[in-house]
PDB file of the backbone (N, CA, C, O) and the ligand in Angstrom, with CONECT records:
HET     ZN  A 101       1
ATOM      1  N   MET A   1      16.873  -3.301  -3.257  1.00  0.00           N
ATOM      2  CA  MET A   1      17.601  -2.187  -2.647  1.00  0.00           C
ATOM      3  C   MET A   1      18.916  -2.699  -2.071  1.00  0.00           C
ATOM      4  O   MET A   1      18.903  -3.563  -1.194  1.00  0.00           O
ATOM      5  N   ASN A   2      20.028  -2.195  -2.534  1.00  0.00           N
ATOM      6  CA  ASN A   2      21.319  -2.693  -2.088  1.00  0.00           C
ATOM      7  C   ASN A   2      21.945  -1.722  -1.092  1.00  0.00           C
ATOM      8  O   ASN A   2      22.222  -0.569  -1.422  1.00  0.00           O
ATOM      9  N   SER A   3      22.165  -2.203   0.131  1.00  0.00           N
ATOM     10  CA  SER A   3      22.672  -1.320   1.185  1.00  0.00           C
ATOM     11  C   SER A   3      24.117  -0.899   0.948  1.00  0.00           C
ATOM     12  O   SER A   3      24.602   0.039   1.580  1.00  0.00           O
ATOM     13  N   LYS A   4      24.817  -1.599   0.027  1.00  0.00           N
ATOM     14  CA  LYS A   4      26.191  -1.209  -0.280  1.00  0.00           C
ATOM     15  C   LYS A   4      26.248   0.036  -1.160  1.00  0.00           C
ATOM     16  O   LYS A   4      27.314   0.619  -1.356  1.00  0.00           O
ATOM     17  N   LEU A   5      25.119   0.430  -1.675  1.00  0.00           N
ATOM     18  CA  LEU A   5      25.107   1.533  -2.630  1.00  0.00           C
ATOM     19  C   LEU A   5      24.437   2.773  -2.062  1.00  0.00           C
ATOM     20  O   LEU A   5      23.645   3.427  -2.740  1.00  0.00           O
ATOM     21  N   GLN A   6      24.761   3.094  -0.809  1.00  0.00           N
ATOM     22  CA  GLN A   6      24.210   4.298  -0.196  1.00  0.00           C
ATOM     23  C   GLN A   6      25.033   5.509  -0.600  1.00  0.00           C
ATOM     24  O   GLN A   6      26.254   5.519  -0.441  1.00  0.00           O
ATOM     25  N   ILE A   7      24.380   6.509  -1.113  1.00  0.00           N
ATOM     26  CA  ILE A   7      25.090   7.711  -1.537  1.00  0.00           C
ATOM     27  C   ILE A   7      25.416   8.572  -0.320  1.00  0.00           C
ATOM     28  O   ILE A   7      24.547   8.875   0.498  1.00  0.00           O
ATOM     29  N   LYS A   8      26.693   8.961  -0.219  1.00  0.00           N
ATOM     30  CA  LYS A   8      27.118   9.825   0.883  1.00  0.00           C
ATOM     31  C   LYS A   8      27.003  11.283   0.477  1.00  0.00           C
ATOM     32  O   LYS A   8      26.422  12.091   1.202  1.00  0.00           O
ATOM     33  N   ASN A   9      27.553  11.618  -0.674  1.00  0.00           N
ATOM     34  CA  ASN A   9      27.399  12.986  -1.158  1.00  0.00           C
ATOM     35  C   ASN A   9      27.606  13.050  -2.664  1.00  0.00           C
ATOM     36  O   ASN A   9      28.110  12.117  -3.289  1.00  0.00           O
ATOM     37  N   VAL A  10      27.200  14.178  -3.218  1.00  0.00           N
ATOM     38  CA  VAL A  10      27.306  14.402  -4.654  1.00  0.00           C
ATOM     39  C   VAL A  10      27.797  15.827  -4.863  1.00  0.00           C
ATOM     40  O   VAL A  10      27.274  16.759  -4.252  1.00  0.00           O
ATOM     41  N   ILE A  11      28.793  16.003  -5.717  1.00  0.00           N
ATOM     42  CA  ILE A  11      29.252  17.362  -6.021  1.00  0.00           C
ATOM     43  C   ILE A  11      29.245  17.581  -7.530  1.00  0.00           C
ATOM     44  O   ILE A  11      29.460  16.657  -8.314  1.00  0.00           O
ATOM     45  N   LEU A  12      28.999  18.798  -7.905  1.00  0.00           N
ATOM     46  CA  LEU A  12      29.025  19.150  -9.321  1.00  0.00           C
ATOM     47  C   LEU A  12      30.471  19.158  -9.810  1.00  0.00           C
ATOM     48  O   LEU A  12      31.336  19.763  -9.178  1.00  0.00           O
ATOM     49  N   ALA A  13      30.733  18.492 -10.923  1.00  0.00           N
ATOM     50  CA  ALA A  13      32.092  18.416 -11.456  1.00  0.00           C
ATOM     51  C   ALA A  13      32.238  19.235 -12.733  1.00  0.00           C
ATOM     52  O   ALA A  13      33.289  19.828 -12.975  1.00  0.00           O
ATOM     53  N   ASP A  14      31.202  19.268 -13.539  1.00  0.00           N
ATOM     54  CA  ASP A  14      31.329  19.937 -14.825  1.00  0.00           C
ATOM     55  C   ASP A  14      29.937  20.251 -15.361  1.00  0.00           C
ATOM     56  O   ASP A  14      28.979  19.523 -15.102  1.00  0.00           O
ATOM     57  N   LYS A  15      29.843  21.346 -16.113  1.00  0.00           N
ATOM     58  CA  LYS A  15      28.559  21.652 -16.744  1.00  0.00           C
ATOM     59  C   LYS A  15      28.785  22.379 -18.047  1.00  0.00           C
ATOM     60  O   LYS A  15      29.742  23.138 -18.203  1.00  0.00           O
ATOM     61  N   ASP A  16      27.893  22.134 -18.969  1.00  0.00           N
ATOM     62  CA  ASP A  16      27.945  22.796 -20.263  1.00  0.00           C
ATOM     63  C   ASP A  16      26.551  23.358 -20.534  1.00  0.00           C
ATOM     64  O   ASP A  16      25.643  22.645 -20.962  1.00  0.00           O
ATOM     65  N   LEU A  17      26.411  24.645 -20.274  1.00  0.00           N
ATOM     66  CA  LEU A  17      25.087  25.257 -20.360  1.00  0.00           C
ATOM     67  C   LEU A  17      24.518  25.189 -21.770  1.00  0.00           C
ATOM     68  O   LEU A  17      23.307  25.053 -21.950  1.00  0.00           O
ATOM     69  N   ALA A  18      25.401  25.286 -22.782  1.00  0.00           N
ATOM     70  CA  ALA A  18      24.912  25.284 -24.160  1.00  0.00           C
ATOM     71  C   ALA A  18      24.207  23.971 -24.500  1.00  0.00           C
ATOM     72  O   ALA A  18      23.147  23.969 -25.126  1.00  0.00           O
ATOM     73  N   SER A  19      24.799  22.870 -24.088  1.00  0.00           N
ATOM     74  CA  SER A  19      24.207  21.568 -24.407  1.00  0.00           C
ATOM     75  C   SER A  19      23.291  21.069 -23.298  1.00  0.00           C
ATOM     76  O   SER A  19      22.523  20.130 -23.508  1.00  0.00           O
ATOM     77  N   GLY A  20      23.360  21.687 -22.112  1.00  0.00           N
ATOM     78  CA  GLY A  20      22.535  21.238 -21.004  1.00  0.00           C
ATOM     79  C   GLY A  20      23.035  19.952 -20.372  1.00  0.00           C
ATOM     80  O   GLY A  20      22.262  19.213 -19.762  1.00  0.00           O
ATOM     81  N   LEU A  21      24.335  19.681 -20.519  1.00  0.00           N
ATOM     82  CA  LEU A  21      24.911  18.455 -19.967  1.00  0.00           C
ATOM     83  C   LEU A  21      25.682  18.763 -18.687  1.00  0.00           C
ATOM     84  O   LEU A  21      26.455  19.720 -18.628  1.00  0.00           O
ATOM     85  N   TYR A  22      25.463  17.946 -17.673  1.00  0.00           N
ATOM     86  CA  TYR A  22      26.102  18.133 -16.382  1.00  0.00           C
ATOM     87  C   TYR A  22      26.769  16.837 -15.958  1.00  0.00           C
ATOM     88  O   TYR A  22      26.328  15.741 -16.305  1.00  0.00           O
ATOM     89  N   GLN A  23      27.858  16.994 -15.190  1.00  0.00           N
ATOM     90  CA  GLN A  23      28.539  15.830 -14.661  1.00  0.00           C
ATOM     91  C   GLN A  23      28.760  16.033 -13.157  1.00  0.00           C
ATOM     92  O   GLN A  23      29.224  17.088 -12.725  1.00  0.00           O
ATOM     93  N   PHE A  24      28.427  15.027 -12.386  1.00  0.00           N
ATOM     94  CA  PHE A  24      28.585  15.084 -10.932  1.00  0.00           C
ATOM     95  C   PHE A  24      29.484  13.938 -10.484  1.00  0.00           C
ATOM     96  O   PHE A  24      29.560  12.897 -11.137  1.00  0.00           O
ATOM     97  N   ILE A  25      30.165  14.147  -9.355  1.00  0.00           N
ATOM     98  CA  ILE A  25      30.917  13.066  -8.736  1.00  0.00           C
ATOM     99  C   ILE A  25      30.140  12.609  -7.503  1.00  0.00           C
ATOM    100  O   ILE A  25      29.868  13.387  -6.589  1.00  0.00           O
ATOM    101  N   MET A  26      29.799  11.347  -7.510  1.00  0.00           N
ATOM    102  CA  MET A  26      29.043  10.760  -6.402  1.00  0.00           C
ATOM    103  C   MET A  26      30.002   9.939  -5.542  1.00  0.00           C
ATOM    104  O   MET A  26      30.802   9.164  -6.066  1.00  0.00           O
ATOM    105  N   THR A  27      29.919  10.109  -4.223  1.00  0.00           N
ATOM    106  CA  THR A  27      30.690   9.276  -3.303  1.00  0.00           C
ATOM    107  C   THR A  27      29.722   8.431  -2.495  1.00  0.00           C
ATOM    108  O   THR A  27      28.749   8.944  -1.943  1.00  0.00           O
ATOM    109  N   LEU A  28      29.993   7.135  -2.429  1.00  0.00           N
ATOM    110  CA  LEU A  28      29.150   6.241  -1.641  1.00  0.00           C
ATOM    111  C   LEU A  28      29.698   6.133  -0.227  1.00  0.00           C
ATOM    112  O   LEU A  28      30.867   6.428   0.020  1.00  0.00           O
ATOM    113  N   SER A  29      28.849   5.709   0.697  1.00  0.00           N
ATOM    114  CA  SER A  29      29.263   5.657   2.106  1.00  0.00           C
ATOM    115  C   SER A  29      30.415   4.687   2.316  1.00  0.00           C
ATOM    116  O   SER A  29      31.180   4.849   3.267  1.00  0.00           O
ATOM    117  N   GLU A  30      30.562   3.673   1.450  1.00  0.00           N
ATOM    118  CA  GLU A  30      31.682   2.744   1.631  1.00  0.00           C
ATOM    119  C   GLU A  30      32.936   3.188   0.881  1.00  0.00           C
ATOM    120  O   GLU A  30      33.945   2.483   0.909  1.00  0.00           O
ATOM    121  N   GLY A  31      32.895   4.343   0.210  1.00  0.00           N
ATOM    122  CA  GLY A  31      34.104   4.928  -0.349  1.00  0.00           C
ATOM    123  C   GLY A  31      34.206   4.953  -1.859  1.00  0.00           C
ATOM    124  O   GLY A  31      35.041   5.676  -2.403  1.00  0.00           O
ATOM    125  N   SER A  32      33.387   4.188  -2.547  1.00  0.00           N
ATOM    126  CA  SER A  32      33.426   4.210  -4.015  1.00  0.00           C
ATOM    127  C   SER A  32      33.007   5.571  -4.537  1.00  0.00           C
ATOM    128  O   SER A  32      32.197   6.268  -3.926  1.00  0.00           O
ATOM    129  N   LYS A  33      33.572   5.934  -5.675  1.00  0.00           N
ATOM    130  CA  LYS A  33      33.162   7.155  -6.351  1.00  0.00           C
ATOM    131  C   LYS A  33      32.697   6.803  -7.757  1.00  0.00           C
ATOM    132  O   LYS A  33      33.139   5.819  -8.350  1.00  0.00           O
ATOM    133  N   ALA A  34      31.798   7.628  -8.275  1.00  0.00           N
ATOM    134  CA  ALA A  34      31.319   7.408  -9.633  1.00  0.00           C
ATOM    135  C   ALA A  34      30.928   8.741 -10.251  1.00  0.00           C
ATOM    136  O   ALA A  34      30.569   9.687  -9.550  1.00  0.00           O
ATOM    137  N   ARG A  35      31.002   8.799 -11.563  1.00  0.00           N
ATOM    138  CA  ARG A  35      30.532   9.972 -12.292  1.00  0.00           C
ATOM    139  C   ARG A  35      29.073   9.763 -12.664  1.00  0.00           C
ATOM    140  O   ARG A  35      28.674   8.694 -13.126  1.00  0.00           O
ATOM    141  N   LEU A  36      28.288  10.817 -12.450  1.00  0.00           N
ATOM    142  CA  LEU A  36      26.882  10.797 -12.848  1.00  0.00           C
ATOM    143  C   LEU A  36      26.697  11.796 -13.975  1.00  0.00           C
ATOM    144  O   LEU A  36      27.151  12.936 -13.883  1.00  0.00           O
ATOM    145  N   PHE A  37      26.042  11.376 -15.020  1.00  0.00           N
ATOM    146  CA  PHE A  37      25.810  12.243 -16.165  1.00  0.00           C
ATOM    147  C   PHE A  37      24.338  12.628 -16.233  1.00  0.00           C
ATOM    148  O   PHE A  37      23.449  11.779 -16.167  1.00  0.00           O
ATOM    149  N   TYR A  38      24.105  13.929 -16.368  1.00  0.00           N
ATOM    150  CA  TYR A  38      22.742  14.447 -16.438  1.00  0.00           C
ATOM    151  C   TYR A  38      22.560  15.262 -17.703  1.00  0.00           C
ATOM    152  O   TYR A  38      23.485  15.914 -18.189  1.00  0.00           O
ATOM    153  N   SER A  39      21.363  15.210 -18.214  1.00  0.00           N
ATOM    154  CA  SER A  39      21.012  16.054 -19.349  1.00  0.00           C
ATOM    155  C   SER A  39      19.771  16.855 -19.014  1.00  0.00           C
ATOM    156  O   SER A  39      18.820  16.337 -18.427  1.00  0.00           O
ATOM    157  N   GLN A  40      19.788  18.122 -19.393  1.00  0.00           N
ATOM    158  CA  GLN A  40      18.626  18.987 -19.160  1.00  0.00           C
ATOM    159  C   GLN A  40      17.608  18.904 -20.287  1.00  0.00           C
ATOM    160  O   GLN A  40      16.471  19.354 -20.150  1.00  0.00           O
ATOM    161  N   LYS A  41      18.031  18.323 -21.398  1.00  0.00           N
ATOM    162  CA  LYS A  41      17.159  18.307 -22.570  1.00  0.00           C
ATOM    163  C   LYS A  41      16.833  16.878 -22.965  1.00  0.00           C
ATOM    164  O   LYS A  41      17.741  16.051 -23.051  1.00  0.00           O
ATOM    165  N   PRO A  42      15.584  16.562 -23.205  1.00  0.00           N
ATOM    166  CA  PRO A  42      14.416  17.455 -23.147  1.00  0.00           C
ATOM    167  C   PRO A  42      13.926  17.700 -21.725  1.00  0.00           C
ATOM    168  O   PRO A  42      13.279  18.715 -21.466  1.00  0.00           O
ATOM    169  N   VAL A  43      14.218  16.799 -20.808  1.00  0.00           N
ATOM    170  CA  VAL A  43      13.857  16.998 -19.400  1.00  0.00           C
ATOM    171  C   VAL A  43      15.051  16.604 -18.543  1.00  0.00           C
ATOM    172  O   VAL A  43      15.882  15.796 -18.960  1.00  0.00           O
ATOM    173  N   TRP A  44      15.135  17.174 -17.350  1.00  0.00           N
ATOM    174  CA  TRP A  44      16.238  16.901 -16.426  1.00  0.00           C
ATOM    175  C   TRP A  44      16.213  15.440 -16.009  1.00  0.00           C
ATOM    176  O   TRP A  44      15.246  14.970 -15.409  1.00  0.00           O
ATOM    177  N   ARG A  45      17.292  14.724 -16.335  1.00  0.00           N
ATOM    178  CA  ARG A  45      17.305  13.297 -15.992  1.00  0.00           C
ATOM    179  C   ARG A  45      18.727  12.764 -15.936  1.00  0.00           C
ATOM    180  O   ARG A  45      19.643  13.310 -16.550  1.00  0.00           O
ATOM    181  N   LEU A  46      18.882  11.701 -15.195  1.00  0.00           N
ATOM    182  CA  LEU A  46      20.143  10.966 -15.100  1.00  0.00           C
ATOM    183  C   LEU A  46      20.276  10.100 -16.350  1.00  0.00           C
ATOM    184  O   LEU A  46      19.405   9.280 -16.641  1.00  0.00           O
ATOM    185  N   THR A  47      21.373  10.289 -17.086  1.00  0.00           N
ATOM    186  CA  THR A  47      21.534   9.539 -18.336  1.00  0.00           C
ATOM    187  C   THR A  47      22.600   8.453 -18.243  1.00  0.00           C
ATOM    188  O   THR A  47      22.641   7.547 -19.075  1.00  0.00           O
ATOM    189  N   GLY A  48      23.465   8.542 -17.228  1.00  0.00           N
ATOM    190  CA  GLY A  48      24.504   7.519 -17.144  1.00  0.00           C
ATOM    191  C   GLY A  48      25.262   7.583 -15.844  1.00  0.00           C
ATOM    192  O   GLY A  48      25.274   8.608 -15.163  1.00  0.00           O
ATOM    193  N   VAL A  49      25.902   6.466 -15.502  1.00  0.00           N
ATOM    194  CA  VAL A  49      26.757   6.401 -14.319  1.00  0.00           C
ATOM    195  C   VAL A  49      27.987   5.573 -14.682  1.00  0.00           C
ATOM    196  O   VAL A  49      27.881   4.518 -15.308  1.00  0.00           O
ATOM    197  N   THR A  50      29.163   6.076 -14.274  1.00  0.00           N
ATOM    198  CA  THR A  50      30.410   5.353 -14.529  1.00  0.00           C
ATOM    199  C   THR A  50      31.203   5.286 -13.242  1.00  0.00           C
ATOM    200  O   THR A  50      31.547   6.314 -12.658  1.00  0.00           O
ATOM    201  N   ARG A  51      31.487   4.100 -12.811  1.00  0.00           N
ATOM    202  CA  ARG A  51      32.254   3.930 -11.589  1.00  0.00           C
ATOM    203  C   ARG A  51      33.698   4.371 -11.801  1.00  0.00           C
ATOM    204  O   ARG A  51      34.314   4.029 -12.810  1.00  0.00           O
ATOM    205  N   MET A  52      34.233   5.127 -10.852  1.00  0.00           N
ATOM    206  CA  MET A  52      35.649   5.483 -10.876  1.00  0.00           C
ATOM    207  C   MET A  52      36.411   4.360 -10.168  1.00  0.00           C
ATOM    208  O   MET A  52      35.862   3.657  -9.319  1.00  0.00           O
ATOM    209  N   LEU A  53      37.680   4.209 -10.533  1.00  0.00           N
ATOM    210  CA  LEU A  53      38.405   3.015 -10.086  1.00  0.00           C
ATOM    211  C   LEU A  53      39.246   3.274  -8.843  1.00  0.00           C
ATOM    212  O   LEU A  53      40.326   2.702  -8.693  1.00  0.00           O
ATOM    213  N   ASN A  54      38.757   4.136  -7.948  1.00  0.00           N
ATOM    214  CA  ASN A  54      39.537   4.474  -6.745  1.00  0.00           C
ATOM    215  C   ASN A  54      39.602   3.313  -5.758  1.00  0.00           C
ATOM    216  O   ASN A  54      40.592   3.150  -5.046  1.00  0.00           O
ATOM    217  N   VAL A  55      38.546   2.512  -5.721  1.00  0.00           N
ATOM    218  CA  VAL A  55      38.529   1.309  -4.867  1.00  0.00           C
ATOM    219  C   VAL A  55      37.831   0.202  -5.662  1.00  0.00           C
ATOM    220  O   VAL A  55      37.126   0.493  -6.629  1.00  0.00           O
ATOM    221  N   PRO A  56      38.018  -1.064  -5.270  1.00  0.00           N
ATOM    222  CA  PRO A  56      37.312  -2.138  -5.978  1.00  0.00           C
ATOM    223  C   PRO A  56      35.794  -1.955  -5.913  1.00  0.00           C
ATOM    224  O   PRO A  56      35.272  -1.345  -4.980  1.00  0.00           O
ATOM    225  N   CYS A  57      35.111  -2.478  -6.889  1.00  0.00           N
ATOM    226  CA  CYS A  57      33.652  -2.399  -6.929  1.00  0.00           C
ATOM    227  C   CYS A  57      33.069  -3.022  -5.660  1.00  0.00           C
ATOM    228  O   CYS A  57      33.453  -4.135  -5.300  1.00  0.00           O
ATOM    229  N   PRO A  58      32.157  -2.338  -4.975  1.00  0.00           N
ATOM    230  CA  PRO A  58      31.566  -2.885  -3.744  1.00  0.00           C
ATOM    231  C   PRO A  58      30.661  -4.089  -4.003  1.00  0.00           C
ATOM    232  O   PRO A  58      30.324  -4.818  -3.070  1.00  0.00           O
ATOM    233  N   LEU A  59      30.271  -4.300  -5.239  1.00  0.00           N
ATOM    234  CA  LEU A  59      29.358  -5.405  -5.548  1.00  0.00           C
ATOM    235  C   LEU A  59      30.093  -6.650  -6.014  1.00  0.00           C
ATOM    236  O   LEU A  59      29.865  -7.737  -5.486  1.00  0.00           O
ATOM    237  N   CYS A  60      30.974  -6.504  -7.000  1.00  0.00           N
ATOM    238  CA  CYS A  60      31.655  -7.694  -7.537  1.00  0.00           C
ATOM    239  C   CYS A  60      33.125  -7.761  -7.124  1.00  0.00           C
ATOM    240  O   CYS A  60      33.793  -8.758  -7.395  1.00  0.00           O
ATOM    241  N   ARG A  61      33.635  -6.717  -6.472  1.00  0.00           N
ATOM    242  CA  ARG A  61      35.002  -6.635  -5.949  1.00  0.00           C
ATOM    243  C   ARG A  61      36.076  -6.525  -7.025  1.00  0.00           C
ATOM    244  O   ARG A  61      37.263  -6.622  -6.717  1.00  0.00           O
ATOM    245  N   LYS A  62      35.687  -6.327  -8.268  1.00  0.00           N
ATOM    246  CA  LYS A  62      36.693  -6.125  -9.313  1.00  0.00           C
ATOM    247  C   LYS A  62      37.332  -4.750  -9.131  1.00  0.00           C
ATOM    248  O   LYS A  62      36.671  -3.794  -8.724  1.00  0.00           O
ATOM    249  N   ASP A  63      38.628  -4.665  -9.441  1.00  0.00           N
ATOM    250  CA  ASP A  63      39.277  -3.357  -9.367  1.00  0.00           C
ATOM    251  C   ASP A  63      39.485  -2.781 -10.759  1.00  0.00           C
ATOM    252  O   ASP A  63      40.274  -1.855 -10.943  1.00  0.00           O
ATOM    253  N   TYR A  64      38.777  -3.328 -11.736  1.00  0.00           N
ATOM    254  CA  TYR A  64      38.755  -2.747 -13.060  1.00  0.00           C
ATOM    255  C   TYR A  64      37.286  -2.594 -13.467  1.00  0.00           C
ATOM    256  O   TYR A  64      36.386  -2.777 -12.647  1.00  0.00           O
ATOM    257  N   TYR A  65      37.059  -2.266 -14.708  1.00  0.00           N
ATOM    258  CA  TYR A  65      35.698  -1.914 -15.108  1.00  0.00           C
ATOM    259  C   TYR A  65      34.726  -3.083 -15.022  1.00  0.00           C
ATOM    260  O   TYR A  65      35.052  -4.221 -15.358  1.00  0.00           O
ATOM    261  N   CYS A  66      33.515  -2.759 -14.558  1.00  0.00           N
ATOM    262  CA  CYS A  66      32.424  -3.731 -14.508  1.00  0.00           C
ATOM    263  C   CYS A  66      31.140  -2.949 -14.765  1.00  0.00           C
ATOM    264  O   CYS A  66      31.166  -1.724 -14.885  1.00  0.00           O
ATOM    265  N   ASN A  67      30.043  -3.645 -14.847  1.00  0.00           N
ATOM    266  CA  ASN A  67      28.781  -2.968 -15.171  1.00  0.00           C
ATOM    267  C   ASN A  67      27.827  -2.873 -13.995  1.00  0.00           C
ATOM    268  O   ASN A  67      26.648  -2.564 -14.171  1.00  0.00           O
ATOM    269  N   CYS A  68      28.327  -3.135 -12.802  1.00  0.00           N
ATOM    270  CA  CYS A  68      27.431  -3.175 -11.635  1.00  0.00           C
ATOM    271  C   CYS A  68      26.718  -1.843 -11.405  1.00  0.00           C
ATOM    272  O   CYS A  68      25.514  -1.826 -11.145  1.00  0.00           O
ATOM    273  N   PHE A  69      27.440  -0.737 -11.497  1.00  0.00           N
ATOM    274  CA  PHE A  69      26.806   0.554 -11.231  1.00  0.00           C
ATOM    275  C   PHE A  69      25.788   0.891 -12.314  1.00  0.00           C
ATOM    276  O   PHE A  69      24.712   1.421 -12.036  1.00  0.00           O
ATOM    277  N   GLU A  70      26.153   0.572 -13.558  1.00  0.00           N
ATOM    278  CA  GLU A  70      25.215   0.808 -14.654  1.00  0.00           C
ATOM    279  C   GLU A  70      23.914   0.028 -14.430  1.00  0.00           C
ATOM    280  O   GLU A  70      22.816   0.526 -14.683  1.00  0.00           O
ATOM    281  N   LYS A  71      24.071  -1.201 -13.953  1.00  0.00           N
ATOM    282  CA  LYS A  71      22.881  -2.036 -13.725  1.00  0.00           C
ATOM    283  C   LYS A  71      22.019  -1.478 -12.602  1.00  0.00           C
ATOM    284  O   LYS A  71      20.816  -1.735 -12.549  1.00  0.00           O
ATOM    285  N   ASN A  72      22.636  -0.714 -11.702  1.00  0.00           N
ATOM    286  CA  ASN A  72      21.911  -0.176 -10.543  1.00  0.00           C
ATOM    287  C   ASN A  72      21.561   1.297 -10.712  1.00  0.00           C
ATOM    288  O   ASN A  72      21.287   1.990  -9.732  1.00  0.00           O
ATOM    289  N   ILE A  73      21.569   1.769 -11.935  1.00  0.00           N
ATOM    290  CA  ILE A  73      21.340   3.203 -12.155  1.00  0.00           C
ATOM    291  C   ILE A  73      19.972   3.634 -11.617  1.00  0.00           C
ATOM    292  O   ILE A  73      19.828   4.750 -11.118  1.00  0.00           O
ATOM    293  N   ALA A  74      18.982   2.767 -11.715  1.00  0.00           N
ATOM    294  CA  ALA A  74      17.646   3.122 -11.213  1.00  0.00           C
ATOM    295  C   ALA A  74      17.661   3.279  -9.690  1.00  0.00           C
ATOM    296  O   ALA A  74      16.947   4.115  -9.135  1.00  0.00           O
ATOM    297  N   HIS A  75      18.473   2.474  -9.034  1.00  0.00           N
ATOM    298  CA  HIS A  75      18.604   2.563  -7.583  1.00  0.00           C
ATOM    299  C   HIS A  75      19.246   3.901  -7.174  1.00  0.00           C
ATOM    300  O   HIS A  75      18.797   4.551  -6.230  1.00  0.00           O
ATOM    301  N   PHE A  76      20.295   4.295  -7.894  1.00  0.00           N
ATOM    302  CA  PHE A  76      20.922   5.587  -7.611  1.00  0.00           C
ATOM    303  C   PHE A  76      19.940   6.724  -7.889  1.00  0.00           C
ATOM    304  O   PHE A  76      19.808   7.658  -7.098  1.00  0.00           O
ATOM    305  N   ASN A  77      19.259   6.626  -9.020  1.00  0.00           N
ATOM    306  CA  ASN A  77      18.319   7.678  -9.393  1.00  0.00           C
ATOM    307  C   ASN A  77      17.237   7.840  -8.324  1.00  0.00           C
ATOM    308  O   ASN A  77      16.846   8.957  -7.985  1.00  0.00           O
ATOM    309  N   GLN A  78      16.767   6.723  -7.807  1.00  0.00           N
ATOM    310  CA  GLN A  78      15.716   6.768  -6.783  1.00  0.00           C
ATOM    311  C   GLN A  78      16.223   7.458  -5.509  1.00  0.00           C
ATOM    312  O   GLN A  78      15.517   8.277  -4.920  1.00  0.00           O
ATOM    313  N   GLN A  79      17.444   7.124  -5.089  1.00  0.00           N
ATOM    314  CA  GLN A  79      18.016   7.776  -3.898  1.00  0.00           C
ATOM    315  C   GLN A  79      18.175   9.278  -4.107  1.00  0.00           C
ATOM    316  O   GLN A  79      17.875  10.076  -3.219  1.00  0.00           O
ATOM    317  N   ILE A  80      18.652   9.651  -5.297  1.00  0.00           N
ATOM    318  CA  ILE A  80      18.893  11.057  -5.605  1.00  0.00           C
ATOM    319  C   ILE A  80      17.583  11.842  -5.553  1.00  0.00           C
ATOM    320  O   ILE A  80      17.536  12.965  -5.053  1.00  0.00           O
ATOM    321  N   ILE A  81      16.526  11.230  -6.077  1.00  0.00           N
ATOM    322  CA  ILE A  81      15.227  11.908  -6.082  1.00  0.00           C
ATOM    323  C   ILE A  81      14.664  11.964  -4.657  1.00  0.00           C
ATOM    324  O   ILE A  81      14.179  13.009  -4.224  1.00  0.00           O
ATOM    325  N   GLU A  82      14.726  10.857  -3.938  1.00  0.00           N
ATOM    326  CA  GLU A  82      14.150  10.808  -2.585  1.00  0.00           C
ATOM    327  C   GLU A  82      14.841  11.797  -1.641  1.00  0.00           C
ATOM    328  O   GLU A  82      14.192  12.437  -0.814  1.00  0.00           O
ATOM    329  N   LYS A  83      16.170  11.911  -1.777  1.00  0.00           N
ATOM    330  CA  LYS A  83      16.918  12.791  -0.878  1.00  0.00           C
ATOM    331  C   LYS A  83      17.172  14.165  -1.484  1.00  0.00           C
ATOM    332  O   LYS A  83      17.817  15.015  -0.870  1.00  0.00           O
ATOM    333  N   ASP A  84      16.666  14.370  -2.678  1.00  0.00           N
ATOM    334  CA  ASP A  84      16.841  15.640  -3.376  1.00  0.00           C
ATOM    335  C   ASP A  84      18.314  16.038  -3.443  1.00  0.00           C
ATOM    336  O   ASP A  84      18.676  17.179  -3.154  1.00  0.00           O
ATOM    337  N   LEU A  85      19.151  15.083  -3.828  1.00  0.00           N
ATOM    338  CA  LEU A  85      20.599  15.310  -3.864  1.00  0.00           C
ATOM    339  C   LEU A  85      21.025  16.170  -5.045  1.00  0.00           C
ATOM    340  O   LEU A  85      22.004  16.912  -4.958  1.00  0.00           O
ATOM    341  N   ILE A  86      20.297  16.072  -6.141  1.00  0.00           N
ATOM    342  CA  ILE A  86      20.660  16.844  -7.333  1.00  0.00           C
ATOM    343  C   ILE A  86      19.415  17.540  -7.882  1.00  0.00           C
ATOM    344  O   ILE A  86      18.779  17.045  -8.812  1.00  0.00           O
ATOM    345  N   PRO A  87      19.074  18.685  -7.303  1.00  0.00           N
ATOM    346  CA  PRO A  87      17.948  19.433  -7.850  1.00  0.00           C
ATOM    347  C   PRO A  87      18.273  19.962  -9.240  1.00  0.00           C
ATOM    348  O   PRO A  87      19.429  20.244  -9.555  1.00  0.00           O
ATOM    349  N   GLU A  88      17.257  20.091 -10.053  1.00  0.00           N
ATOM    350  CA  GLU A  88      17.485  20.611 -11.397  1.00  0.00           C
ATOM    351  C   GLU A  88      18.034  22.044 -11.303  1.00  0.00           C
ATOM    352  O   GLU A  88      17.434  22.902 -10.657  1.00  0.00           O
ATOM    353  N   PRO A  89      19.183  22.291 -11.957  1.00  0.00           N
ATOM    354  CA  PRO A  89      19.743  23.633 -11.903  1.00  0.00           C
ATOM    355  C   PRO A  89      18.887  24.641 -12.678  1.00  0.00           C
ATOM    356  O   PRO A  89      18.218  24.286 -13.649  1.00  0.00           O
ATOM    357  N   THR A  90      18.917  25.867 -12.249  1.00  0.00           N
ATOM    358  CA  THR A  90      18.223  26.917 -12.977  1.00  0.00           C
ATOM    359  C   THR A  90      19.238  27.696 -13.790  1.00  0.00           C
ATOM    360  O   THR A  90      20.346  27.961 -13.324  1.00  0.00           O
ATOM    361  N   ASN A  91      18.870  28.051 -14.969  1.00  0.00           N
ATOM    362  CA  ASN A  91      19.803  28.751 -15.857  1.00  0.00           C
ATOM    363  C   ASN A  91      19.672  30.265 -15.752  1.00  0.00           C
ATOM    364  O   ASN A  91      19.674  30.985 -16.751  1.00  0.00           O
ATOM    365  N   SER A  92      19.559  30.716 -14.525  1.00  0.00           N
ATOM    366  CA  SER A  92      19.426  32.170 -14.385  1.00  0.00           C
ATOM    367  C   SER A  92      20.647  32.748 -13.694  1.00  0.00           C
ATOM    368  O   SER A  92      20.723  33.958 -13.485  1.00  0.00           O
TER     369      SER A  92
HETATM  370 ZN    ZN A 101      31.167  -4.583 -10.115  1.00  0.00          ZN2+
END
């Protein structure tokens, strides 16, 4: 469990009801932002995370692309589920 990767908030950025694909912007408590990709099909799940380059990576301190967030996708997913940050949307 990495304390540098605490999620502060998550907002919906984009959705495509036809394909069931959703994109969220996640902000961490230390200021990093990342895109979260979700798919509704076949089941609601987190399919990817991409760090945005607004600040250097909190883990490796690079200010360009790295794979740290991808490697910690399970950690983000666990926080999201525990805190119910991204409930499955209803298509009604
Ligand atoms: Zn990194």
